[in-house]
C-alpha positions, 0 to 999 in steps of 0.5 A: 284248652277248654278255657281259650277266650274267657275274661280272666286275671291272675291271682292265683299261684298255678299249677298247685303241687300234686304230692304223695302222703306217704305217711298218711298211706302208712298210717291207713295200710293203703292205698297210695294217697296223694293231695293236689295243694289248692290250699296253696294258691296264694291269695290271702292263705289261698283256697279253692275260690281263688281259681274261680275268682280268676274267671269272676273277677275277669268278667267284673273288670271287663264290665267295668265294675268298681265294686263286687257283691258276694254271699257267704257263711260267717266263716266262708273261705270264699268271702275271705278270698273275694275280699282279698281279690278285691283289695289287689284289683282296687275293687270295694268289696260288699258282703252279706254274711249269713248266720247259718250256725245256731249257737256260735261262739264268740271265736266264731264271730270274731276270728278266722275268715271274718277277722281276715275279712276286717283285715281286707276292708270288706263291707261286712252286712249281717243277715239271718240264716234263710234270707233270700240272698240273691233279692238282696243282692240285687238290692246292694246293687240297686243301691251302688248304681244309684249312687253312681257306683257299677257294682257286680254280684258273685254268688255264694262260692263263686259257683255259677258258670264262669266261677267253675271255670276255675275248675275246668282248668284244675281238671286240665291242670291235673292231668297234665301233671298226671303225665309229667309225673307218670302216676295215674289215679283210680278216684279224686275226692273233694268237698262239695258244697256251692258246687261250682268246684265239683261241677267245674272239676268233672267237665274239666276231666270228661271234657279232656276225655278222662273217665277219673271218677269224682267223689264229692263228699258234701257239708251242707245238703242231702244226697239227692239235692247235692247231685242234682245241684251239681249236675245242673251246673256241670251241664251249663259250664259244659255249654260255656266251654262248647262240651255239651253233653260231656257230663253224664249223670251218672258221673256225679256222686256225692256222699252226704253222710259226713255232714254230721248235725249241720253245715259248720258243725264239728264231728268226730271223724272230722276232728280225727281227720284234721288231727290225723293230717296234721300229725302225720303229714303237717297238713293243716285242713278247715273243720267245715269243708276239707276236714269233712271231705278227709273223714270221708275219704279215710272212712272210705279207706278204712270200710275197704271201698278203696282198695289197697292197690289203687292210687287216689288224689284228695282235691284240697280246697284250703280253709285252715284259717277257719281252724282258729275259729274253731279253737275252743270247739275242736277236740284237741 
């Protein structure tokens, strides 16, 4: 096991299910498509950040923190799960919300994830896009320390080497499930944004001796920027788990052609993908991350880039709470 010895708290319902999507596979005419249900991690409607927070919060508690500080867009899935984890562990939660989406609707500003942030009692501070959030989080940490508190900073998406350990574990878990269920995949597809899920997964697979290709569908940055971000983090994570050099630069692949007009802005292909999965498999995907990644996977199937005789697994990162914030924008 690659994760022995790291501070960790139990937050997620693990292992998450690995299940076939027969109606979607038939609808698209092959290949055989499966889903890894990280939307079902259990904390505050679930999602991929819960795995990461097991390690981030574990380190926070080990260091004696009484307050966690984090950052995300207004409809951040990470912020929602961090706020819930803080409640579960008896910690205070300071949140920096970035107004990353231009001309947001009232639903976007008040519903979905941000509503849940308020229900969990997080202290929300709002900032313009492009703010130096590293500096702002340090300022808040000093403010808390000066008042006698003990702060711990969690970066956006918990996407640092500690948080990414959650997806090292996911890679190991997936390989074990493949053995148990006697299935071998040709590709794994997931959303790639703040990089921690993609980087951790690559290390978990390569560090366990698997050559399963990982395709990240980008949701924010251009391809070259995203791939370098993921690779840099993967190198750091590999060093942390004592598997230096296990991930090569060529292992990190991101397709950033499905972002559309920008982060958090709906696209026609995302809208189609979300409705397709809801109406063929009864599964919910979010408009920002999993929906756009799903649109990319569907396009790869239609273009024949995934062939009919292959098996594909889609890592579902959750985020369906965000659908409520987009209810007046989605084409239903």
